Structures are given as C-alpha cells and as structure tokens.
N, C-alpha and C positions, 0 to 999 in steps of 0.2 A: 504494500500500500504506500503510495507516495504521500508526502507530507500534505500536499494540497487536498488529497482525498481524505486524509485523516482530519484535516481542519474542517472540511465540509461536513464530515460525519459528526464531529463534536459540536459544530455549530448547530446542526439539526437537533441533536439531543439537548443542547443548551436552550434552544427555543421551545422545544416540546415540553420538557419536564426537568428543568435544570437541577433542582435540589435532589430529586430522586436519582438523577444521572450521577451525581457526586456521591451520594450515600443511598444505595439501593436497598431500602427496607421494604419488603413486600407490601405491608399495609399502608405505606406512604406513596405508592405509585399513583399517578394521575393528579399530581399537584396537591397532595394531601399533607405535605410538610408545612408546619407552622414555622416561620422564619426564626423566631426566638428559640424554639425547641431545636431546630436544625443547627443553629450556630452554637447552642449550648453543648451539643455533642462534640463540636470542635474544641471547645474549651476543655472538656473532660479528657478527650483523647490527647490533646497537646500537653496538658498538665501531666498526665501519666507518662507520656513519652519523655518529657524533659526530666522527670524524676528518675526514669530508667537510665537515661544517659548519664545523669549525675551519679547514680549508684555505681556505675562502672569506673568512676574516678575521673571522668572527662570533665574538665572545667569548661563551662560554656561562657564565652565572651558574648555579652548581650548587646553589642553595638549595632550590628546590621545583619538581618536574616533574609535569605531567599527562599521562597516557597515555589518550587518548580512543579507545574501542573496544578495550579491553584484552584481551577474551576471558578466557582462563585465566591471564593474567599473563606470558606468554612474554617480551614486551619490557619489561613493567613491572618484573619482577624484575631484568632486565639493567640498566635505568635506575638501579635502586637501588644499583648498584655505583659510580655516578658522581654521584648527587645525594643531598643530605642527607635529603630526604623526597620520596616519590613517591606520587601518587594515581592509581589506575586506575579508569576508569568504563566501564561497558558496559550495553547495553540488556537483556542476558540475565541473569536472576537465577541460572540454572543455571551460567553461566560464572563469575559473581562468586563463587558458593559454592565452586566448584572453585579459583578463584584464591586465595581465602582459605586453603584447605587447602594449597596449594603456596607458602605464604608463611612458610617455616620461621624466618627471622630476624625476622619481624614488621616489616620495614622499609617495607613497602608498605601503603597503605590502599586498600581496594576498596569501591566504591559502585555501586549500580544508578543509572543515569541513563535514565529512561524518558520524558523530556520532550524537546521539540525545541529545547531550550536548555541552558545550563549554569547555571541560576539558583541551584543549590545552592552556587555559588561567587561570592564578591564580586569586584568589579573588581580587576584586578591581583594576583590570588591566586597566580599561578605565574610563575616566571622562565623556564620552558621548557614549551612545549606541543607534544605529539607525537601524530601519528595516521598510522599506516602500514597500508595494505591495509584501509581502513575506509570512507572516503567513497564509494567506487564502489558500495557496497552500499546507500547511502541515497538515496532519491529526493528530488527538489526538492519543495517549497522547503526541506525540512529540511536538506539538505546545505549549502545556501548560508547558512542561518541558523547552523549549527554553525561555519562558517568565520568569520562575524561574531563569534560567541561566543568563538572562540579568541583573536581580537584583544582582546576585552573583558577576558578573564580573565588576559591576559598583562601582567605588570608592565612599566613603562617600561624600555627597554633589554633586555627579554627576547627570546627567540627562539621562533619558531613553525616547526615542521617538519611538513609533512603532504604527502599524496600525492593527486593527482587525476588521472583518466585524461586523456590527451592531447586527446581529442575531447570534453571536458566541455562542458556548455552554456555559453552566453554569460554567464549569471548567475553560475555558479560561477567561471568564469575571470575575470569582472569583479571578483569579490570578491578573488581572488588578486592581481590587478593593482593593487588599491587599497592597495598599500603593504605587504602581508604578505611576509615573507621566505618563499620557497617553494623546494621541491625536488620536481620532477615526475619520477616514475619510472614509466614505463609499458611495457607489452608489448602486442602485438596481441591476445593472449588477454584481458587485462584490459579493453582498449578494447571488444572484442566483448561481454564479459560486462556491462560498464557500460551499453552501448547497449541490450542486452536487458532489463536491470533498469529503467533509467530511462525508456526510450522503447519500451514493448512494442507 
C-alpha cells in the first residue's frame, strides 16, 4: 500500500467514525464515544505507560514529546499533562483537523506527516518519542524507516517508547534491537491483524 493510499484510507475512517477508529471498542462503534470519556482513556493509558517507563529506571526528560500516529489526539492531549510541549503527527488530514478542535488548552501542536520520514523535524528535536497502536498499520519499508527516524529525532538521553507486534519482520525487530529502548505490547489479535496488513 502506498502512503497516498494509506492516507486516503485513514482519512475515510477519520471522517466516518474517528474516535472508534482510534480506540475500537465494540459498543462505541457508530459515533457512540463521548469525547470526555474517550480522552479520559488516554489519560489513564498514558499515566500507566509513563509509570512503567519510570519503573525501568529510565528518567524521562519532560521538555518536548512527539506522538507519532496521533489520530485525534487521545494520547497527545494526555502527554501534554506531563510535558512542556507536545507535537502530534498523523498521516490523516481529517484526524489532524479533529485533533486541533479537541485541543482546548492549545498545549499541543498537530501536523500532517504524509512522508515516510520525519524530515519536518531536525535531529534531536524531542526528548520523548511515543507511538502506540500505530506501526502495525504501516507496511515495510516505511515502518522500519519510521523507527530509524524516531532515533534520529530523539535528543541524546531521550527516550523512545513504541509498540511493534511480537511477530514483526526481521527488519523491524532488527531496528528495535539496535539500541532503541523498547516496550513491546502485543495481543494475538494485533499479531493477526499485522500479518494480514503486512504480508497479504
């Protein structure tokens, strides 16, 4: 799938049922997410993730975070409770437009990223790079390149937290093993979905 096809796909989902597309809970399908409830799930998930990171002994520099694949900003808004500045990027213009609307305090910056890199950011731009429930939707070689880009845009001493399916390809796992701090959270459902998407 080309990035333009992927962008079109996520734009369609973003227009049809954006919150459910980001957090697919069966009983919330069809626009049934309440915005406050939806964003509260992001706060709980982010707080738990940051506690887990700190429990490993990794010191988190809270200067500037990147949320890659931010969707409508569910986790981006939650990160803003912990970081001085947060940037959310997504391939979907529709999702970014909604994320900007759900940014009441204006603490987050949202940008479309429709290339297979993060070239809009300089080396070492962020002290924390975050990508959860995203990379399994991106085919190679793009997913592998994004992992390399996470390392490039992370400042020395910064932290990178992302998720890849357990059965990811050798290239993706190789990028992980080459020194990135990683937290792998998988389920059989995600593994099956990843295999269908990446290896049709």
